[in-house]
DRENDO-1510 file (C-alpha; in Angstrom, 1 decimal, always signed):
<recs>
REC; n; res; u; v; w
REC; 1; MET; -1.2; -14.3; +22.3 .
REC; 2; ASN; -3.1; -16.2; +19.6 .
REC; 3; THR; -1.9; -17.6; +16.4 .
REC; 4; VAL; -3.0; -14.6; +14.3 .
REC; 5; TYR; -0.9; -12.2; +16.4 .
REC; 6; ARG; +2.1; -14.5; +16.4 .
REC; 7; GLN; +2.0; -14.7; +12.6 .
REC; 8; ARG; +1.7; -11.0; +12.3 .
REC; 9; ARG; +4.6; -10.3; +14.7 .
REC; 10; ARG; +6.9; -12.8; +12.9 .
REC; 11; LEU; +6.1; -11.3; +9.5 .
REC; 12; LEU; +6.8; -7.7; +10.6 .
REC; 13; GLN; +9.9; -8.7; +12.6 .
REC; 14; GLY; +11.3; -10.5; +9.6 .
REC; 15; ILE; +10.9; -7.5; +7.4 .
REC; 16; ALA; +12.5; -5.2; +10.0 .
REC; 17; LEU; +15.4; -7.5; +10.7 .
REC; 18; ALA; +16.3; -7.7; +7.0 .
REC; 19; ALA; +17.0; -4.0; +7.1 .
REC; 20; LEU; +19.3; -3.8; +10.1 .
REC; 21; PRO; +22.7; -4.0; +8.2 .
REC; 22; ALA; +21.7; -1.0; +6.1 .
REC; 23; TRP; +21.1; +1.4; +8.9 .
REC; 24; ALA; +22.4; +0.1; +12.1 .
REC; 25; GLY; +25.4; +2.5; +12.1 .
REC; 26; ALA; +23.5; +5.6; +10.9 .
REC; 27; ALA; +23.3; +7.2; +14.4 .
REC; 28; SER; +27.1; +7.3; +14.7 .
REC; 29; ALA; +27.8; +8.5; +11.2 .
REC; 30; PRO; +25.1; +11.1; +10.1 .
REC; 31; ALA; +25.5; +13.1; +6.9 .
REC; 32; ALA; +27.5; +16.3; +7.6 .
REC; 33; LYS; +25.4; +19.4; +7.7 .
REC; 34; TYR; +22.3; +17.6; +6.4 .
REC; 35; PRO; +19.9; +19.1; +5.6 .
REC; 36; SER; +21.2; +22.5; +4.7 .
REC; 37; ALA; +17.8; +23.8; +3.5 .
REC; 38; THR; +14.1; +22.9; +3.6 .
REC; 39; VAL; +13.3; +19.4; +2.5 .
REC; 40; ARG; +10.3; +18.6; +0.4 .
REC; 41; ILE; +8.5; +15.3; +0.6 .
REC; 42; LEU; +6.6; +14.6; -2.6 .
REC; 43; VAL; +3.2; +12.8; -2.2 .
REC; 44; PRO; +1.5; +11.4; -5.3 .
REC; 45; THR; -2.0; +12.1; -4.0 .
REC; 46; ALA; -4.1; +15.1; -3.1 .
REC; 47; ALA; -4.1; +16.5; +0.4 .
REC; 48; GLY; -6.4; +14.9; +3.0 .
REC; 49; GLY; -5.9; +11.2; +2.1 .
REC; 50; SER; -4.2; +8.6; +4.2 .
REC; 51; LEU; -0.9; +8.8; +2.3 .
REC; 52; ASP; -0.9; +12.6; +2.8 .
REC; 53; THR; -1.6; +12.2; +6.5 .
REC; 54; LEU; +1.3; +9.7; +6.8 .
REC; 55; ALA; +3.6; +12.1; +5.0 .
REC; 56; ARG; +2.8; +14.9; +7.4 .
REC; 57; LEU; +3.2; +12.6; +10.4 .
REC; 58; LEU; +6.7; +11.7; +9.1 .
REC; 59; ALA; +7.6; +15.3; +8.2 .
REC; 60; GLY; +6.9; +16.4; +11.8 .
REC; 61; ARG; +9.2; +13.7; +13.2 .
REC; 62; LEU; +12.0; +14.4; +10.7 .
REC; 63; GLU; +11.9; +18.1; +11.6 .
REC; 64; GLN; +12.4; +17.2; +15.2 .
REC; 65; ASP; +15.4; +15.0; +14.4 .
REC; 66; PHE; +17.1; +17.2; +11.9 .
REC; 67; GLY; +16.2; +20.7; +13.1 .
REC; 68; GLN; +15.2; +21.8; +9.6 .
REC; 69; SER; +11.8; +22.2; +7.8 .
REC; 70; PHE; +10.3; +19.2; +6.0 .
REC; 71; VAL; +7.3; +20.2; +3.9 .
REC; 72; VAL; +4.8; +18.0; +2.2 .
REC; 73; GLU; +4.2; +18.8; -1.5 .
REC; 74; ASN; +1.2; +17.1; -3.0 .
REC; 75; LYS; +1.6; +16.2; -6.7 .
REC; 76; PRO; -1.4; +14.2; -7.8 .
REC; 77; GLY; -1.8; +13.4; -11.4 .
REC; 78; ALA; -1.6; +10.4; -13.8 .
REC; 79; ASN; -2.2; +8.0; -10.9 .
REC; 80; GLY; +0.9; +9.2; -9.2 .
REC; 81; ASN; +3.2; +9.3; -12.2 .
REC; 82; LEU; +3.7; +13.1; -11.9 .
REC; 83; ALA; +5.3; +12.8; -8.5 .
REC; 84; PHE; +7.2; +9.6; -9.4 .
REC; 85; GLU; +8.8; +11.3; -12.4 .
REC; 86; THR; +9.6; +14.5; -10.6 .
REC; 87; ALA; +11.4; +12.6; -7.8 .
REC; 88; THR; +13.5; +10.5; -10.1 .
REC; 89; ARG; +14.8; +13.7; -11.9 .
REC; 90; ALA; +15.5; +15.7; -8.7 .
REC; 91; THR; +19.0; +16.6; -7.6 .
REC; 92; PRO; +20.3; +13.8; -5.4 .
REC; 93; ASP; +21.1; +16.1; -2.4 .
REC; 94; GLY; +18.4; +14.8; +0.0 .
REC; 95; LEU; +16.3; +17.9; -0.3 .
REC; 96; THR; +13.7; +16.1; -2.4 .
REC; 97; LEU; +12.1; +12.9; -1.1 .
REC; 98; LEU; +9.2; +10.8; -2.2 .
REC; 99; LEU; +6.7; +9.0; -0.1 .
REC; 100; ALA; +5.2; +6.4; -2.5 .
REC; 101; SER; +2.9; +3.4; -2.3 .
REC; 102; ASP; +2.9; +0.2; -4.3 .
REC; 103; ALA; +1.5; +2.2; -7.3 .
REC; 104; ILE; +5.1; +3.0; -8.2 .
REC; 105; THR; +5.6; -0.7; -9.1 .
REC; 106; ILE; +2.2; -1.0; -10.8 .
REC; 107; ASN; +2.0; +2.0; -13.2 .
REC; 108; PRO; +4.9; +1.1; -15.5 .
REC; 109; PHE; +2.7; -1.8; -16.7 .
REC; 110; LEU; -0.6; +0.0; -16.8 .
REC; 111; TYR; +0.5; +3.0; -18.8 .
REC; 112; ARG; +2.1; +2.8; -22.3 .
REC; 113; GLN; +4.7; +5.5; -21.4 .
REC; 114; VAL; +6.2; +6.3; -18.0 .
REC; 115; HIS; +9.4; +8.1; -17.4 .
REC; 116; TYR; +10.8; +6.4; -14.4 .
REC; 117; ASP; +12.2; +3.0; -13.4 .
REC; 118; PRO; +10.8; +1.7; -10.1 .
REC; 119; VAL; +13.8; -0.7; -9.7 .
REC; 120; GLY; +16.8; +1.5; -10.7 .
REC; 121; GLY; +15.4; +5.0; -10.7 .
REC; 122; TYR; +15.5; +5.7; -6.9 .
REC; 123; ALA; +17.5; +5.4; -3.8 .
REC; 124; PRO; +15.3; +3.4; -1.4 .
REC; 125; VAL; +15.3; +4.9; +2.1 .
REC; 126; SER; +12.8; +3.0; +4.2 .
REC; 127; LEU; +9.7; +1.0; +4.2 .
REC; 128; VAL; +7.3; +2.8; +6.6 .
REC; 129; CYS; +4.2; +0.6; +6.8 .
REC; 130; THR; +2.0; -2.0; +5.1 .
REC; 131; ALA; -1.8; -2.3; +4.8 .
REC; 132; ALA; -4.3; -4.9; +3.7 .
REC; 133; GLN; -7.1; -4.8; +1.3 .
REC; 134; VAL; -10.4; -6.4; +2.4 .
REC; 135; LEU; -13.1; -8.0; +0.3 .
REC; 136; VAL; -16.5; -6.7; +1.6 .
REC; 137; VAL; -20.0; -7.5; +0.3 .
REC; 138; HIS; -23.4; -6.1; +0.9 .
REC; 139; PRO; -25.3; -8.2; +3.5 .
REC; 140; GLY; -28.1; -8.6; +1.0 .
REC; 141; LEU; -25.9; -10.7; -1.3 .
REC; 142; GLY; -26.5; -13.5; +1.1 .
REC; 143; VAL; -22.9; -14.8; +1.4 .
REC; 144; ARG; -20.8; -15.0; +4.6 .
REC; 145; THR; -17.7; -16.8; +3.5 .
REC; 146; LEU; -15.2; -16.5; +0.6 .
REC; 147; ALA; -16.2; -20.0; -0.6 .
REC; 148; GLU; -19.9; -18.9; -0.8 .
REC; 149; PHE; -18.9; -15.8; -2.6 .
REC; 150; THR; -16.8; -17.7; -5.2 .
REC; 151; GLU; -19.6; -20.2; -5.8 .
REC; 152; LEU; -22.1; -17.4; -6.3 .
REC; 153; ALA; -19.8; -15.5; -8.7 .
REC; 154; ARG; -19.3; -18.6; -10.8 .
REC; 155; ARG; -23.0; -19.3; -10.9 .
REC; 156; ARG; -24.0; -15.8; -11.8 .
REC; 157; ALA; -21.4; -15.6; -14.5 .
REC; 158; ALA; -22.7; -18.9; -16.0 .
REC; 159; GLU; -26.2; -17.4; -16.0 .
REC; 160; GLY; -25.0; -14.4; -17.9 .
REC; 161; ARG; -25.6; -12.0; -15.0 .
REC; 162; PRO; -22.2; -11.5; -13.4 .
REC; 163; LEU; -21.7; -9.9; -10.0 .
REC; 164; ASN; -20.7; -6.2; -10.0 .
REC; 165; ILE; -17.5; -5.9; -8.0 .
REC; 166; ALA; -16.2; -2.4; -7.4 .
REC; 167; SER; -12.8; -0.9; -6.8 .
REC; 168; PRO; -11.5; +2.5; -5.8 .
REC; 169; GLY; -10.4; +3.0; -9.4 .
REC; 170; ALA; -9.0; +1.4; -12.5 .
REC; 171; GLY; -5.4; +0.2; -11.8 .
REC; 172; SER; -5.8; +0.7; -8.1 .
REC; 173; ALA; -4.5; -1.9; -5.6 .
REC; 174; GLY; -8.2; -2.8; -4.9 .
REC; 175; HIS; -8.8; -3.4; -8.6 .
REC; 176; LEU; -5.6; -5.5; -9.0 .
REC; 177; ALA; -6.4; -7.5; -5.9 .
REC; 178; GLY; -9.7; -8.4; -7.5 .
REC; 179; VAL; -8.0; -9.2; -10.8 .
REC; 180; LEU; -5.5; -11.5; -9.1 .
REC; 181; TYR; -8.3; -13.3; -7.3 .
REC; 182; GLN; -10.1; -13.8; -10.6 .
REC; 183; GLN; -7.0; -15.3; -12.2 .
REC; 184; ARG; -6.2; -17.6; -9.3 .
REC; 185; ALA; -9.8; -18.7; -8.5 .
REC; 186; HIS; -10.9; -18.9; -12.1 .
REC; 187; VAL; -14.0; -16.7; -11.6 .
REC; 188; SER; -15.3; -13.6; -13.4 .
REC; 189; TRP; -17.4; -10.6; -12.7 .
REC; 190; THR; -18.0; -7.1; -13.9 .
REC; 191; HIS; -15.5; -4.5; -12.6 .
REC; 192; VAL; -17.0; -1.2; -11.5 .
REC; 193; PRO; -14.3; +1.4; -11.0 .
REC; 194; TYR; -14.9; +4.5; -8.8 .
REC; 195; LYS; -12.9; +7.6; -8.1 .
REC; 196; GLY; -11.8; +6.6; -4.6 .
REC; 197; GLY; -12.7; +4.2; -1.9 .
REC; 198; GLY; -15.2; +6.6; -0.3 .
REC; 199; PRO; -17.6; +6.7; -3.2 .
REC; 200; ALA; -17.2; +3.0; -3.8 .
REC; 201; VAL; -18.1; +2.1; -0.2 .
REC; 202; ALA; -21.1; +4.5; -0.3 .
REC; 203; ASP; -22.5; +2.8; -3.4 .
REC; 204; LEU; -21.9; -0.7; -1.8 .
REC; 205; LEU; -23.8; +0.4; +1.3 .
REC; 206; GLY; -26.6; +1.5; -1.0 .
REC; 207; GLY; -26.7; -1.8; -2.7 .
REC; 208; HIS; -25.7; -0.5; -6.1 .
REC; 209; VAL; -22.8; -2.9; -6.4 .
REC; 210; ASP; -22.3; -6.4; -4.9 .
REC; 211; GLY; -18.8; -6.3; -3.4 .
REC; 212; LEU; -15.6; -4.3; -3.2 .
REC; 213; PHE; -11.9; -4.7; -2.6 .
REC; 214; VAL; -10.8; -1.7; -0.6 .
REC; 215; THR; -8.4; -0.6; +2.1 .
REC; 216; LEU; -9.2; -1.5; +5.7 .
REC; 217; ALA; -9.3; +2.1; +6.7 .
REC; 218; SER; -12.2; +2.7; +4.3 .
REC; 219; ALA; -14.3; -0.2; +5.4 .
REC; 220; VAL; -13.6; -1.2; +9.1 .
REC; 221; PRO; -16.2; +1.2; +10.6 .
REC; 222; GLN; -18.9; -0.3; +8.3 .
REC; 223; ILE; -17.8; -3.8; +9.0 .
REC; 224; GLN; -17.9; -3.2; +12.8 .
REC; 225; ALA; -21.3; -1.7; +12.4 .
REC; 226; LYS; -22.4; -4.9; +10.5 .
REC; 227; ALA; -23.4; -2.7; +7.5 .
REC; 228; LEU; -20.9; -4.7; +5.4 .
REC; 229; VAL; -19.7; -8.3; +5.5 .
REC; 230; ALA; -16.0; -8.8; +5.5 .
REC; 231; LEU; -15.1; -12.1; +3.7 .
REC; 232; ALA; -11.2; -12.0; +3.6 .
REC; 233; VAL; -8.2; -9.8; +3.9 .
REC; 234; THR; -5.5; -10.0; +1.2 .
REC; 235; THR; -2.3; -10.1; +3.3 .
REC; 236; PRO; -0.5; -13.3; +4.3 .
REC; 237; ALA; -1.4; -12.9; +7.9 .
REC; 238; ARG; -4.7; -11.7; +9.4 .
REC; 239; SER; -5.1; -8.0; +10.2 .
REC; 240; VAL; -4.8; -6.8; +13.8 .
REC; 241; ALA; -7.9; -4.6; +13.0 .
REC; 242; LEU; -10.0; -7.6; +11.9 .
REC; 243; PRO; -8.6; -10.6; +13.7 .
REC; 244; ASP; -11.7; -12.8; +13.1 .
REC; 245; VAL; -11.6; -12.3; +9.3 .
REC; 246; PRO; -9.6; -15.0; +7.5 .
REC; 247; THR; -7.0; -14.2; +4.8 .
REC; 248; VAL; -7.6; -15.2; +1.2 .
REC; 249; ALA; -4.7; -17.5; +1.5 .
REC; 250; GLU; -6.1; -19.5; +4.4 .
REC; 251; ALA; -9.7; -19.4; +3.1 .
REC; 252; ALA; -9.2; -20.3; -0.5 .
REC; 253; LEU; -5.9; -19.7; -2.3 .
REC; 254; PRO; -2.6; -20.6; -0.5 .
REC; 255; GLY; +0.1; -18.1; -1.3 .
REC; 256; PHE; -2.3; -15.3; -2.2 .
REC; 257; ASP; -0.7; -12.0; -1.2 .
REC; 258; VAL; -1.7; -8.4; -2.0 .
REC; 259; THR; +0.1; -6.3; +0.6 .
REC; 260; ASN; -0.1; -2.6; +0.1 .
REC; 261; TRP; +2.9; -0.6; +1.4 .
REC; 262; GLU; +4.2; +2.9; +1.8 .
REC; 263; GLY; +7.9; +3.7; +1.5 .
REC; 264; LEU; +10.3; +6.7; +1.5 .
REC; 265; PHE; +12.6; +7.2; -1.5 .
REC; 266; ALA; +15.2; +9.6; -2.6 .
REC; 267; PRO; +16.5; +10.4; -6.1 .
REC; 268; PRO; +19.1; +8.0; -7.5 .
REC; 269; GLY; +22.6; +8.9; -6.5 .
REC; 270; THR; +21.7; +10.3; -3.1 .
REC; 271; PRO; +24.7; +9.9; -0.8 .
REC; 272; ALA; +24.5; +6.8; +1.4 .
REC; 273; ALA; +25.1; +8.9; +4.6 .
REC; 274; ILE; +22.0; +10.9; +3.9 .
REC; 275; VAL; +20.0; +7.7; +3.2 .
REC; 276; ASP; +21.2; +6.1; +6.4 .
REC; 277; ALA; +20.5; +9.2; +8.5 .
REC; 278; LEU; +16.9; +9.4; +7.1 .
REC; 279; GLN; +16.3; +5.7; +7.6 .
REC; 280; HIS; +17.4; +5.9; +11.2 .
REC; 281; SER; +15.0; +8.7; +11.8 .
REC; 282; VAL; +12.1; +6.9; +10.2 .
REC; 283; ALA; +12.9; +3.7; +12.2 .
REC; 284; ALA; +12.8; +5.7; +15.4 .
REC; 285; ALA; +9.5; +7.3; +14.4 .
REC; 286; VAL; +7.8; +4.0; +13.6 .
REC; 287; ALA; +9.0; +2.6; +16.9 .
REC; 288; ASP; +7.4; +5.5; +18.8 .
REC; 289; ALA; +4.3; +4.4; +20.6 .
REC; 290; ALA; +2.3; +7.5; +19.7 .
REC; 291; VAL; +3.2; +7.2; +16.0 .
REC; 292; ARG; +2.4; +3.5; +15.9 .
REC; 293; GLU; -1.0; +4.2; +17.4 .
REC; 294; ARG; -1.7; +6.9; +14.9 .
REC; 295; LEU; -0.6; +4.6; +12.0 .
REC; 296; LEU; -2.8; +1.7; +13.3 .
REC; 297; GLY; -5.7; +4.2; +13.4 .
REC; 298; LEU; -5.2; +5.0; +9.7 .
REC; 299; GLY; -5.3; +1.3; +8.9 .
REC; 300; PHE; -1.5; +0.9; +8.5 .
REC; 301; GLU; +0.8; -1.7; +10.0 .
REC; 302; PRO; +4.0; +0.0; +11.1 .
REC; 303; VAL; +7.1; -1.7; +9.6 .
REC; 304; ALA; +10.5; +0.1; +9.6 .
REC; 305; GLY; +12.3; -1.9; +6.9 .
REC; 306; GLY; +15.5; -0.3; +5.6 .
REC; 307; PRO; +16.9; +0.3; +2.1 .
REC; 308; ARG; +17.6; -3.3; +1.3 .
REC; 309; ALA; +14.1; -4.5; +2.4 .
REC; 310; LEU; +12.4; -1.7; +0.4 .
REC; 311; ALA; +14.5; -2.5; -2.7 .
REC; 312; ALA; +13.6; -6.2; -2.4 .
REC; 313; LEU; +9.9; -5.3; -2.1 .
REC; 314; VAL; +10.0; -3.1; -5.1 .
REC; 315; ARG; +11.7; -5.8; -7.2 .
REC; 316; ASP; +9.2; -8.5; -6.0 .
REC; 317; ASN; +6.1; -6.3; -6.7 .
REC; 318; THR; +7.4; -5.2; -10.1 .
REC; 319; GLY; +7.8; -8.8; -11.2 .
REC; 320; LYS; +4.4; -9.9; -9.8 .
REC; 321; TRP; +2.3; -7.0; -11.1 .
REC; 322; SER; +3.8; -7.1; -14.6 .
REC; 323; LYS; +2.6; -10.7; -15.0 .
REC; 324; VAL; -0.9; -10.0; -13.5 .
REC; 325; ILE; -1.5; -6.9; -15.7 .
REC; 326; GLU; -0.2; -8.5; -18.8 .
REC; 327; GLN; -2.4; -11.5; -18.4 .
REC; 328; ALA; -5.5; -9.3; -17.8 .
REC; 329; ASN; -4.5; -7.0; -20.6 .
REC; 330; ILE; -5.2; -3.8; -18.6 .
REC; 331; HIS; -4.1; -0.5; -20.1 .
REC; 332; LEU; -4.7; +3.1; -18.9 .
REC; 333; GLU; -4.1; +6.3; -20.9 .
</recs>
């Protein structure tokens, strides 16, 4: 096993082990008569995307474990805020759950008014998986390393013709990964937001933009086909999907970390027995070989961290993104 895989294994094991005290006894003390009716899992995106696919995968496993229907309810709108606000106001009986990404910790600083608190407004249930962003460029740009890219970006900015670097949308994880890189590397470029990773990748393939920060799932096929050049991934350890691509931290900026994640939440005040029973089921699902293979195929890294691990991640992300967004003076309406 090479260094990349050892690093990845240690990272994921550390997150998972941090959760053990929160759920280890769940199997012996499940919530009585839970659930008593159909459970809805709110998803802050439209049907068909990777988060929706993940929610349906989890719903099927939860149905098997609890013998009751778990249905996915898509609530796109306001960059996820509609679903986040619905979940925080729901009755804390375990019949409404929320599958959210790191956007839940980002939006309070992008929008002037949000009606939820990512730190105190939910009962964290379980971290489900993580994912990396990858910086890809068009082959015609003529760079093959992150150092070459950064040098070119600085030169083009000094000449008054900055690079055009795309993202899946204003305020997206890809956008903020680029913003954090600009702040840490002291470079500048023109941000070109798109409505999703698919259109952004298509325009990059066509040479209409120079580069893009995007999820692995959106870019790996084009990278493998050598239609795009991958310069770096944004997670602390290299990706299993792209083991030859360095991290930003090792290639240029030690400590750089933009790790996307997906986690399951319940409304605040949900009984601990229900939270524990749900987390135990999620942990079993993520440990299942077939589920893990499906998640890896979607570009996710399976990580079954419990309530404490998810709560710590939310606090960490909230602190980090508040500073990045304030410094960049980014606001959305």
